C-alpha distance (Angstrom), angle and dihedral (degrees) to the residues before:
residue distance angle dihedral
M1 . . .
A2 3.81 . .
S3 3.79 125.7 .
F4 3.79 139.8 -163.7
E5 3.78 120.1 -126.6
I6 3.81 108.0 -157.7
Y7 3.78 129.6 -170.5
G8 3.78 105.0 -161.6
G9 3.77 139.8 -168.0
K10 3.80 95.8 70.7
P11 3.82 121.8 125.8
L12 3.80 114.0 -130.5
K13 3.78 128.5 -145.3
G14 3.78 133.5 -172.5
E15 3.78 145.8 53.6
L16 3.78 129.4 -46.5
I17 3.80 125.9 -165.3
P18 3.81 112.9 -152.9
Q19 3.79 117.8 -128.7
G20 3.78 123.6 -121.6
A21 3.79 113.8 -74.1
K22 3.80 113.1 -85.3
N23 3.80 95.0 -156.8
E24 3.80 92.7 50.5
A25 3.80 92.7 45.9
L26 3.81 92.6 55.7
Q27 3.82 88.7 57.0
V28 3.80 104.1 39.2
L29 3.82 93.8 44.2
C30 3.81 87.7 65.9
A31 3.82 94.6 51.5
P32 3.85 93.3 79.7
L33 3.83 86.7 69.0
L34 3.82 86.3 73.5
T35 3.82 94.2 68.0
A36 3.79 142.3 37.2
E37 3.81 90.2 -140.2
K38 3.80 127.1 92.8
V39 3.81 118.8 -85.9
T40 3.82 120.8 -165.9
I41 3.80 118.5 -156.0
S42 3.82 124.0 -176.5
N43 3.82 135.8 -169.4
I44 3.82 91.0 39.5
P45 3.84 109.3 166.9
D46 3.81 117.0 -122.5
I47 3.81 96.9 -130.2
I48 3.80 134.2 131.5
D49 3.81 98.7 -105.9
V50 3.81 93.8 48.7
N51 3.81 93.5 44.5
K52 3.81 90.1 50.3
L53 3.80 89.6 54.1
I54 3.82 92.3 48.5
N55 3.81 89.7 50.3
L56 3.81 90.1 49.0
L57 3.82 91.0 51.7
Q58 3.81 89.6 50.1
A59 3.81 90.9 50.9
M60 3.81 88.2 52.4
G61 3.79 90.4 56.4
V62 3.80 102.8 -93.1
K63 3.81 111.8 143.8
V64 3.79 109.6 -131.5
E65 3.80 122.6 -166.2
K66 3.80 122.5 -175.8
V67 3.81 109.9 -140.2
E68 3.81 97.0 177.8
T69 3.80 138.0 -36.4
G70 3.79 106.8 -41.1
T71 3.82 95.8 1.8
F72 3.80 123.4 100.0
I73 3.80 137.7 168.2
F74 3.81 115.6 -138.4
Q75 3.80 125.6 -164.7
A76 3.79 119.6 -179.2
K77 3.80 95.5 -172.5
D78 3.80 98.5 131.2
I79 3.81 112.8 31.4
D80 3.80 116.7 -178.2
L81 3.81 101.9 -137.8
D82 3.83 92.0 -179.6
Y83 3.81 88.7 61.5
L84 3.82 88.4 64.6
K85 3.81 89.1 71.5
S86 3.80 95.2 47.5
E87 3.79 127.5 108.4
D88 3.81 90.3 -121.3
F89 3.81 90.5 57.6
K90 3.80 91.6 48.3
K91 3.79 91.3 50.9
R92 3.81 95.5 47.1
A93 3.79 96.4 43.2
A94 3.82 93.9 44.9
S95 3.82 90.7 59.3
L96 3.80 93.4 61.3
R97 3.79 129.3 54.8
G98 3.82 90.7 -158.0
S99 3.80 89.6 65.8
I100 3.82 88.4 84.7
M101 3.83 87.0 75.3
I102 3.82 92.9 72.4
V103 3.81 92.7 66.9
G104 3.81 99.1 73.4
P105 3.82 96.0 50.2
L106 3.82 92.5 44.2
L107 3.79 91.3 50.3
A108 3.82 91.8 48.5
R109 3.81 96.0 49.0
F110 3.79 105.1 28.5
G111 3.80 103.8 22.6
Q112 3.79 94.0 -119.3
G113 3.77 139.7 70.4
F114 3.79 134.1 -177.7
I115 3.77 135.1 -169.9
P116 3.83 137.4 162.2
K117 3.78 119.0 -134.1
P118 3.83 100.4 -69.5
G119 3.79 124.4 -125.6
G120 3.80 128.4 -143.0
D121 3.78 135.4 118.6
K122 3.80 120.7 4.2
I123 3.80 93.0 -133.3
G124 3.79 100.9 124.8
R125 3.77 137.4 -74.8
R126 3.80 114.9 -17.8
R127 3.78 103.9 -179.7
L128 3.80 125.9 -161.7
D129 3.80 98.5 -152.8
T130 3.82 93.7 109.3
H131 3.81 91.5 57.9
F132 3.79 96.4 49.5
E133 3.81 96.2 39.2
G134 3.80 87.0 56.2
F135 3.81 91.8 50.0
T136 3.80 92.6 49.6
A137 3.82 90.5 49.2
L138 3.81 86.5 58.7
G139 3.80 89.9 53.9
A140 3.79 103.6 -91.6
K141 3.79 124.1 139.4
F142 3.80 114.0 -127.8
N143 3.81 126.4 -149.5
Y144 3.78 130.6 179.3
D145 3.79 123.8 -168.9
A146 3.80 102.6 -154.2
G147 3.79 92.2 -169.6
E148 3.80 94.3 54.3
H149 3.83 94.8 29.6
F150 3.79 86.2 -130.0
Y151 3.81 125.4 148.8
S152 3.80 125.9 -158.7
V153 3.80 136.0 176.8
E154 3.80 127.3 -170.5
A155 3.79 135.0 -178.4
K156 3.79 133.0 166.6
K157 3.78 88.8 -154.7
L158 3.79 131.6 2.8
K159 3.78 117.7 -141.3
G160 3.80 127.7 -159.9
A161 3.79 116.6 -104.0
Y162 3.78 144.1 169.9
I163 3.79 106.2 -97.8
H164 3.80 123.5 -172.5
L165 3.80 104.5 -168.1
D166 3.80 115.8 -138.2
E167 3.81 89.5 -136.8
A168 3.79 134.8 12.1
S169 3.79 91.9 -108.6
V170 3.81 113.2 173.8
T171 3.80 95.7 -152.1
G172 3.80 91.5 38.0
T173 3.80 91.5 53.2
A174 3.81 91.8 45.3
N175 3.80 92.8 50.2
V176 3.81 94.0 48.3
V177 3.82 91.3 45.9
M178 3.81 91.1 53.9
A179 3.80 90.2 48.2
A180 3.81 92.1 49.0
V181 3.82 100.9 47.7
M182 3.82 92.0 83.5
A183 3.82 98.0 31.3
E184 3.79 118.4 119.6
G185 3.82 111.8 -97.5
T186 3.79 129.4 -6.6
T187 3.79 128.4 -32.4
T188 3.79 123.0 -161.4
I189 3.81 117.3 -164.0
Y190 3.81 114.4 -165.0
N191 3.81 123.2 -170.3
A192 3.78 86.0 27.4
A193 3.80 119.4 167.4
C194 3.79 111.6 -106.5
E195 3.83 102.3 -167.9
P196 3.82 115.8 145.3
Y197 3.82 88.7 -109.0
L198 3.80 91.0 57.6
Q199 3.80 89.4 46.1
Q200 3.79 88.3 52.4
L201 3.80 91.7 52.3
C202 3.81 91.9 50.1
K203 3.81 91.8 49.0
M204 3.81 89.5 49.4
L205 3.80 91.7 50.4
N206 3.81 90.6 49.4
S207 3.80 89.4 52.6
M208 3.83 86.3 53.9
G209 3.82 89.7 55.1
A210 3.81 103.3 -87.9
N211 3.80 121.9 137.7
I212 3.80 108.7 -134.0
T213 3.81 123.3 155.5
G214 3.79 131.9 178.1
I215 3.82 92.2 51.3
G216 3.80 110.0 173.1
S217 3.80 93.5 25.5
N218 3.79 130.9 89.4
M219 3.81 92.1 -110.7
L220 3.79 118.4 68.6
H221 3.80 125.3 -173.6
I222 3.80 117.0 -158.6
K223 3.80 123.4 -172.4
G224 3.76 107.6 -161.2
V225 3.80 120.1 -121.0
K226 3.79 128.6 -163.6
T227 3.81 99.0 -125.9
L228 3.77 141.4 6.1
G229 3.80 129.1 -145.3
G230 3.77 139.0 -154.9
C231 3.81 127.7 -71.3
F232 3.80 146.1 167.9
H233 3.80 118.2 -108.2
R234 3.81 133.1 179.3
I235 3.80 120.1 -155.7
L236 3.82 119.4 -130.1
P237 3.81 121.7 -114.5
D238 3.79 111.8 -90.0
M239 3.81 109.5 -94.5
I240 3.82 90.6 -163.9
E241 3.79 91.6 57.2
I242 3.80 89.9 46.0
G243 3.80 90.2 53.8
S244 3.81 89.9 46.0
F245 3.81 90.3 55.1
I246 3.83 92.0 49.4
G247 3.79 88.9 53.7
L248 3.79 91.3 45.7
A249 3.81 91.6 54.0
A250 3.81 92.5 51.2
M251 3.79 95.9 46.1
T252 3.81 95.1 47.8
K253 3.85 97.8 39.9
S254 3.79 87.9 -118.3
E255 3.79 134.5 159.2
I256 3.79 105.3 -135.0
T257 3.80 135.0 166.2
I258 3.80 116.2 -156.6
K259 3.79 108.8 -154.5
D260 3.81 130.2 -141.1
V261 3.80 97.8 -3.6
S262 3.86 99.1 165.6
W263 3.81 88.2 -123.0
E264 3.81 95.0 -164.2
N265 3.82 89.1 63.0
L266 3.82 96.4 52.3
G267 3.80 95.1 80.5
I268 3.82 113.2 -174.3
I269 3.82 95.1 -17.0
P270 3.86 95.5 105.0
N271 3.82 91.9 47.6
V272 3.81 93.6 50.1
F273 3.81 89.5 55.9
R274 3.81 89.1 46.5
R275 3.82 88.6 56.1
L276 3.80 86.8 60.2
G277 3.80 87.0 57.9
I278 3.80 96.8 -103.1
K279 3.78 114.4 147.5
L280 3.77 114.6 -138.6
E281 3.76 133.4 154.4
R282 3.76 137.4 -163.2
R283 3.78 115.3 -117.4
G284 3.78 107.2 -178.1
D285 3.80 102.2 -58.8
D286 3.81 92.8 -23.5
I287 3.80 131.2 92.9
Y288 3.80 116.9 -136.1
I289 3.82 118.2 -161.3
P290 3.82 115.5 -172.5
A291 3.80 122.2 -148.4
Q292 3.81 109.1 -89.3
E293 3.78 127.5 -163.4
S294 3.80 90.9 -161.6
Y295 3.79 142.1 -0.3
E296 3.80 129.5 -163.1
I297 3.79 127.0 -144.3
D298 3.79 115.2 -122.8
T299 3.80 122.9 -127.8
F300 3.77 131.0 -143.4
I301 3.82 116.6 -90.0
D302 3.81 92.5 -94.7
G303 3.81 90.8 52.5
S304 3.79 95.9 -105.7
I305 3.80 121.4 141.4
L306 3.78 116.0 -77.0
T307 3.80 115.6 -108.0
I308 3.80 119.3 -158.9
A309 3.78 113.1 -166.1
D310 3.77 135.4 170.9
A311 3.80 122.4 -115.9
P312 3.80 139.1 166.6
W313 3.81 113.6 -78.7
P314 2.98 129.4 -45.3
G315 3.80 79.8 37.7
F316 3.81 123.1 78.4
T317 3.79 115.9 -63.8
P318 3.83 115.6 -113.9
D319 3.81 90.0 -139.1
L320 3.82 90.6 73.4
L321 3.80 99.7 47.6
S322 3.82 91.5 89.3
I323 3.82 88.9 55.0
I324 3.82 91.8 47.3
L325 3.80 90.4 51.2
V326 3.80 93.1 52.7
V327 3.81 93.2 45.9
A328 3.82 90.7 51.3
T329 3.82 91.4 58.6
Q330 3.83 91.4 74.6
A331 3.81 97.4 36.7
K332 3.78 127.1 101.1
G333 3.79 108.3 -106.6
S334 3.78 135.7 19.6
C335 3.77 138.0 -84.3
L336 3.78 140.7 -178.7
I337 3.81 117.4 -124.0
H338 3.80 112.3 -153.9
Q339 3.80 114.7 -168.4
K340 3.81 102.6 -170.9
M341 3.78 102.5 171.4
F342 3.82 106.0 51.1
E343 3.78 123.1 37.7
S344 3.82 97.5 -158.0
R345 3.78 102.4 43.6
L346 3.80 95.6 95.8
F347 3.78 95.3 52.8
F348 3.81 91.7 98.8
V349 3.82 91.5 72.8
D350 3.82 91.1 92.4
K351 3.81 87.4 73.5
L352 3.81 91.1 52.6
I353 3.80 90.4 48.9
D354 3.82 88.7 52.4
M355 3.83 86.9 53.0
G356 3.82 89.6 56.1
A357 3.80 102.1 -94.4
Q358 3.79 118.8 144.6
I359 3.79 106.2 -129.1
I360 3.79 131.5 150.0
L361 3.79 113.0 -155.4
C362 3.80 99.5 -149.2
D363 3.82 96.2 -176.9
P364 3.84 136.8 -36.0
H365 3.81 90.2 -67.9
R366 3.82 105.3 37.8
A367 3.79 137.3 54.9
T368 3.80 129.8 176.1
V369 3.81 114.7 -145.5
I370 3.81 120.1 -158.3
G371 3.79 105.2 -160.8
L372 3.80 118.1 -130.0
D373 3.84 93.5 -150.2
R374 3.84 86.4 -138.5
K375 3.82 90.2 -72.7
H376 3.79 88.4 122.2
A377 3.80 117.5 30.6
L378 3.77 118.2 -142.6
R379 3.81 113.1 -103.3
G380 3.78 126.4 -130.2
I381 3.80 117.6 -104.9
S382 3.81 140.2 161.7
M383 3.81 114.5 -97.1
T384 3.81 144.3 155.7
S385 3.79 127.2 -120.3
P386 3.84 111.5 -124.3
D387 3.83 98.0 -172.2
I388 3.81 142.3 -6.4
R389 3.79 100.2 -87.1
A390 3.80 96.2 38.0
G391 3.81 87.7 49.0
V392 3.78 94.6 57.1
S393 3.81 90.4 41.8
L394 3.80 89.3 56.4
L395 3.81 89.2 47.1
I396 3.82 89.6 55.1
A397 3.80 90.3 47.8
A398 3.82 90.5 50.0
L399 3.82 92.1 49.8
S400 3.81 89.1 55.4
A401 3.82 95.0 43.2
E402 3.79 129.0 96.0
G403 3.78 115.0 -107.4
K404 3.77 131.6 -5.6
S405 3.78 126.8 -22.0
V406 3.79 129.1 -176.0
I407 3.80 123.1 -155.8
H408 3.80 116.5 -165.6
N409 3.81 127.6 -162.7
I410 3.82 92.0 36.9
E411 3.79 89.3 163.0
Q412 3.80 82.2 89.1
I413 3.82 89.5 61.0
D414 3.82 91.3 44.5
R415 3.80 88.6 57.0
G416 3.79 90.3 69.3
Y417 3.82 110.5 16.0
Q418 3.80 123.7 64.0
N419 3.83 116.7 -135.6
I420 3.79 88.5 -30.7
E421 3.81 97.1 170.3
Y422 3.82 94.2 51.2
R423 3.79 92.7 49.0
L424 3.80 94.2 48.2
N425 3.81 93.7 42.1
N426 3.81 87.9 55.9
I427 3.80 89.5 64.5
G428 3.81 96.3 44.8
A429 3.81 108.9 -75.7
D430 3.81 122.1 134.9
I431 3.80 106.4 -139.9
R432 3.81 122.5 150.5
R433 3.79 125.8 -169.3
I434 3.80 111.4 -140.7
G435 3.78 133.5 -179.8
């Protein structure tokens, strides 16, 4: 198990280029399963979760050709459907939550899809009901082997339907969309997720020959087509990494420019950081964050304590709440962090309290942060990363802290952040990978 050794308290300065979006990659990499033609995808992040999915696709029979760094050609001409029932498939797919995204395309093209209970972050319940309820609405038969924890769906022919999703699940919407693009007739999906990553998937599918309208809204209309073809698709920059870098700049009093952020796809993210008192400005398609000695948390109009909560897009993404919480520890003022979607995602705050932060964990979903206004710097400690976002939040805290910190289990960070220590060391950080 590898660890990071961090020597904090150093201001950083320079430019950072965000990687391709992890959450988009895990969706669009499965779309080539819908066609026998070649599909080229660029700006693919070189991270553990994405590489695991690429390896899984290869094991299934997808030909993968690397064109250059971050750009690959995929051709799913000869898929080995028998492999989907093998022990090797079960082992590979179970190690990656994103593996659930192969089910919709397989069902659409081959009439069957299989998946073991996927792995991923230990951040609370992440149910799959939305995916399979959507498939059954299209006419598929669902089976679950409780002993093997193995899911399967089968359908001789999918037929378009009106589907009102029980939650605006991004992966659930994406999976049902990919199942519906070749279904007979018209499918309407209401309460659909409308995140930029889902919009990207729909645009990619349309470029392959699908007929999807309502993109960007919570109601999608899909007219089924008989076949799909190849295309070229470029993945957006990762909004979660962009938000992480904004928080990093504030915590470490650093002057940082984040390049090519696709500003129009960031939604309210910049304004939420501004409500924490962080100065940032748009320069073309870049974000410039000046070095700040202090930043003050806003209040609501009536003077009551600011609450920052996650919500489906265009609300604030839950993946950045851990970053917001860490940044608030050194602000002037207080705020309430309300993590609605995952009941275990705030359980990393004990490490921040050990570092000297003033945080009250109200319950599994809420934490009150009393900002230190930099009067007391965080202190370096030894800690373990529980999940991707908490891991990078602890890394940001360690970079702002006095002295040496050690973060264990950094494989969690590697799952979502590409070469993070090299990129941050290039602008003045002191991070060493050990073990």
